[in-house]
Every structure is written in structure tokens, then in C-alpha cells.
C-alpha positions in Angstrom: 17.1 -15.2 22.3 20.2 -15.1 20.1 19.5 -15.4 16.4 21.4 -17.5 13.8 19.0 -17.1 10.8 18.0 -13.4 11.1 19.5 -10.1 12.1 17.7 -7.8 14.5 18.5 -4.1 15.2 16.7 -1.2 16.8 17.7 2.4 15.8 15.8 5.7 15.8 12.6 3.9 17.0 12.8 1.5 14.0 13.2 -2.2 14.5 14.7 -3.9 11.5 14.4 -7.7 11.0 16.5 -9.1 8.2 16.0 -12.6 7.0 19.6 -13.9 6.7 20.0 -17.4 5.1 21.7 -16.0 2.0 22.9 -19.4 0.8 19.3 -20.5 0.3 18.0 -17.0 -0.9 16.6 -16.6 2.6 14.4 -19.7 2.4 12.4 -20.4 5.6 13.2 -23.3 7.9 11.7 -23.9 11.3 14.4 -22.0 13.0 14.1 -18.9 10.9 10.3 -18.9 11.3 10.7 -19.1 15.1 13.3 -16.4 15.2 11.2 -14.1 13.1 8.3 -14.6 15.4 10.4 -13.9 18.4 11.9 -10.7 16.9 8.4 -9.5 16.0 7.3 -10.0 19.6 10.4 -8.1 20.8 9.6 -5.2 18.6 5.9 -5.2 19.6 6.8 -5.2 23.3 9.5 -2.5 23.0 8.0 0.8 23.8 10.8 2.6 22.0 9.9 0.9 18.7 7.4 2.7 16.6 7.9 1.1 13.2 9.1 -2.4 12.0 11.0 -3.1 8.8 11.1 -6.6 7.5 13.6 -7.3 4.7 16.0 -9.9 3.3 19.8 -10.0 3.2 21.6 -10.3 -0.1 20.0 -10.8 -3.4 16.4 -11.3 -2.4 13.6 -11.2 0.2 12.8 -14.9 0.5 12.5 -17.9 -1.9 9.9 -19.4 0.4 10.0 -22.7 2.2 13.3 -24.6 2.4 12.0 -27.8 0.8 15.2 -29.7 1.4 14.8 -29.6 5.2 11.0 -30.0 5.0 11.2 -33.2 2.8 13.3 -34.9 5.5 10.4 -34.6 7.9 7.5 -35.3 5.7 6.8 -38.7 7.4 6.8 -37.1 10.9 4.8 -33.9 10.3 1.9 -33.1 8.1 1.9 -29.9 6.0 -1.1 -28.6 7.9 0.7 -29.0 11.2 3.8 -27.3 9.8 1.6 -24.4 8.7 -0.3 -24.1 12.0 2.8 -24.2 14.2 4.9 -21.9 12.0 3.7 -19.6 9.2 0.2 -19.2 10.7 1.6 -18.0 14.0 3.9 -15.5 12.2 1.2 -14.1 9.9 -1.4 -13.8 12.7 1.2 -11.9 14.8 2.0 -9.5 11.9 -1.6 -8.7 11.4 -2.2 -8.2 15.1 0.8 -6.1 15.9 -0.4 -2.5 16.1 2.8 -0.9 14.9 3.3 -0.3 11.2 5.3 -3.1 9.4 7.1 -2.1 6.3 8.1 -4.9 3.9 11.3 -3.8 2.2 11.1 -6.3 -0.7 14.6 -6.3 -2.1 14.3 -9.1 -4.6 12.4 -12.4 -5.2 9.5 -13.0 -2.9 8.3 -16.5 -3.7 5.9 -19.0 -2.1 5.8 -18.5 1.6 8.1 -15.6 1.2 5.4 -13.9 -0.9 2.9 -14.6 1.8 5.1 -13.0 4.5 5.8 -10.0 2.3 2.0 -9.5 1.7 1.3 -9.6 5.4 3.3 -6.4 5.8 1.2 -3.2 6.1 3.3 -1.2 3.6 5.4 -2.8 0.8 8.3 -1.0 -0.8 9.9 -3.0 -3.7 13.2 -2.7 -5.4 12.8 -2.4 -9.2 14.5 -5.9 -9.3 11.8 -7.4 -7.1 9.4 -10.1 -8.4 6.6 -12.1 -6.8 5.9 -15.7 -7.6 3.5 -18.4 -6.3 5.3 -21.6 -7.2 3.0 -23.9 -5.2 1.2 -25.3 -8.3 4.6 -26.4 -9.7 4.8 -29.0 -6.9 1.1 -29.8 -6.9 0.1 -27.7 -3.9 -2.2 -24.7 -3.2 -0.9 -21.3 -2.1 -0.6 -21.1 1.7 1.0 -18.7 4.3 -2.0 -16.4 4.1 -1.8 -15.8 0.4 -5.4 -17.0 -0.3 -6.7 -14.4 2.2 -4.5 -11.5 1.6 -3.7 -11.5 -2.1 -7.3 -11.4 -3.5 -8.0 -8.5 -1.2 -5.1 -6.6 -2.7 -5.5 -7.4 -6.4 -8.8 -9.2 -6.9 -9.7 -12.8 -7.4 -8.9 -13.2 -11.1 -5.4 -11.9 -10.9 -4.7 -13.7 -7.6 -5.9 -17.0 -9.2 -3.9 -16.3 -12.3 -0.7 -16.0 -10.2 -1.6 -19.2 -8.3 -2.1 -21.4 -11.3 0.4 -20.1 -13.7 3.3 -19.7 -11.2 4.5 -16.8 -13.4 6.8 -14.2 -12.0 5.1 -10.8 -11.4 7.7 -8.0 -11.8 7.8 -5.0 -9.6 6.2 -2.6 -12.1 3.2 -5.0 -12.6 3.0 -5.5 -8.8 2.7 -1.7 -8.4 0.0 -1.4 -11.1 -2.0 -4.3 -9.5 -1.7 -2.8 -6.0 0.5 -5.5 -4.5 3.1 -2.9 -3.5 2.9 0.8 -2.5 6.2 2.0 -4.0 8.8 0.8 -6.4 12.3 2.3 -6.0 15.4 2.0 -8.1 18.1 -0.3 -6.8 20.3 2.8 -6.0 17.5 4.6 -4.1 15.9 1.5 -2.5 17.6 1.7 0.9 17.1 5.5 1.2 13.4 5.1 0.2 12.9 2.5 2.9 14.6 4.7 5.5 12.6 7.7 4.5 9.3 5.9 4.9 10.3 4.2 8.1 11.6 7.5 9.6 8.4 9.3 8.8 6.2 6.6 10.2 8.4 6.2 13.3 7.8 9.9 14.1 4.1 9.7 13.6 1.0 9.1 15.7 1.8 5.5 16.5 -1.3 4.8 18.6 -3.5 6.1 15.8 -1.7 4.1 13.2 -2.3 1.0 15.3 -6.0 1.7 15.9 -6.4 2.4 12.2 -4.9 -1.0 11.4 -7.2 -2.7 13.9 -10.3 -1.0 12.4 -9.4 -1.9 8.8 -8.5 -5.5 9.6 -11.8 -5.9 11.6 -13.8 -4.4 8.7 -13.1 -7.6 6.6 -15.6 -9.4 8.8 -18.1 -6.6 9.6 -21.1 -5.1 7.8 -21.3 -1.3 7.5 -23.2 -0.8 10.8 -20.7 -2.8 12.7 -17.7 -1.1 11.1 -19.1 2.4 11.9 -19.8 1.5 15.5 -16.3 -0.1 15.9 -14.5 3.0 14.4 -16.5 5.3 16.7 -15.4 3.3 19.7 -11.8 3.3 18.5 -12.0 7.1 17.9 -12.8 7.6 21.5 -9.6 5.6 22.4 -7.5 7.7 20.0 -9.0 10.9 21.4 -7.5 10.1 24.8 -3.9 9.8 23.5 -1.2 12.3 24.1 -0.6 12.4 20.4 -4.2 13.6 19.7 -3.8 16.4 22.2 -0.4 17.4 20.6 -1.9 17.2 17.2 -4.7 19.5 18.0 -2.4 22.0 19.7 0.0 21.9 16.8 -2.9 22.5 14.3 -4.2 25.5 16.3 -0.7 26.9 16.7 0.1 26.3 13.0 3.2 24.3 13.6 4.3 20.7 12.9 3.2 18.2 15.5 5.8 16.5 17.7 4.3 13.1 18.2 5.6 10.8 21.0 3.7 7.7 20.0 1.7 7.7 23.2 
């Protein structure tokens, strides 16, 4: 599939997906959602890819839904159908992919763009980044996974505050609240993303994926179920080549050379 609204590259076991509708501050239309889903699937299927980076071109990550295009179709398509056929598919895929996804949040992440950013496993923000839920300004509720993900990250009260005030949350506040893992200066942002991506791409990929699976499943489990599930996944991890290499490296007092297998 050739892409018109995103860029997709693979280098050094890192797949980079760049939202690329700069004239709209990378607002999502149907085509960009479909292309991002396809690129995520490509990265998931590619055995050489061990880390995925999702970012935006130009001045920001994403301003959210492209309302101009959406308004033209309001009589033909309900909002719920639009969500189910687009954003829901992308978010479920991102949560299910067992390769670490780094959100390189390089500017505003608003509305659906905020939801997609929050669906990443690790979020690295530029110091100029801000997050905003503007849904209430047009009489809607947050969507694109925000109501599920954001309260888990920052608690109900702060998440509800963001939803009803539609205030911008700057990078420093997002870091203090737990929305992002790292804030980097504009000068150091690209290097910081590459450092994280390179380190993850050279790690124990299978174990990273199983850890993601265990933690995501824990949201719907009680303690007994979570303990049993992690024990089962630990058996799976124990059969990987990376586990064997990790044990050898530990005994030989040297850095492990993981292959992601």
C-alpha cells in the first residue's frame, strides 16, 4: 500500500510512522487513519522490526479529527460508526501489538490525536508539547480511547478536569501527572527518541511483548487471575532464545546480545 498521508520507514529494527498532513497540523481524515492502521500492521508482521515510533511531521503531533471533511459526511455516517470503523480499529491494534510503541509527541496532541498518543506504550514529549481535549467545546464527549486510557494514567479527577475545561496541559504538567515518560528540549528531542528506540530495539522483544500482554490483561483481572496469567506467560518467556542468552550473559558477566526471538 502506498501512502499519501503518512511516512513509513524501517531502519535499524525501528519502524517509524510519521503522520504527514502538515497543512492541517496532521489532523486525521479517513485515509490517514486507514494508512496508519496499515503501517502498524506492516510493522507488526515484519520480523525485523523490534520497536515502533509514532510521530508527527512539522509543528505538531496531531490536532485531532479533521472536522471539515467529517462535517461533509454527517448525514451519511454516524459518529459511532466513524469511531468503530476508524479510531477503534487503530487503538485496539496499538494495544494488541506486542512490540513497544514509542509516541514521539513533537507538539500539540489534541482530541483524537491525544487519544492516539496515549495509546502508545512509552510517550516522549518535546518541551513544546501540549495535550488538549477539545471535545466539550463542540458539545461532545472524549473518544478515541481517552475515557479508558487517561484515567488509568492520571486518575479520574484530573482526566475529568481535562475533559470539561478543554484546557491545554503543557509538557511539564503532563510529566508530573504521568501522561508522558520523558520531556526533552526541542534541541534534544530527536536524539532522545532515537536513544530510547535504539535501546528498546536491541532488547528482549518477546519479553517486552509478553509484559505488555500481562499488564493490559490485568485491567480486567483480579489478583489470583493476574498471578496465574503471569505465571503462564513466564513459561512462554522462559522458552525464548533471549531468555537463554540473558541467563548466559548474566553468568558470564557480560552484556546480553538479544535477537528478539
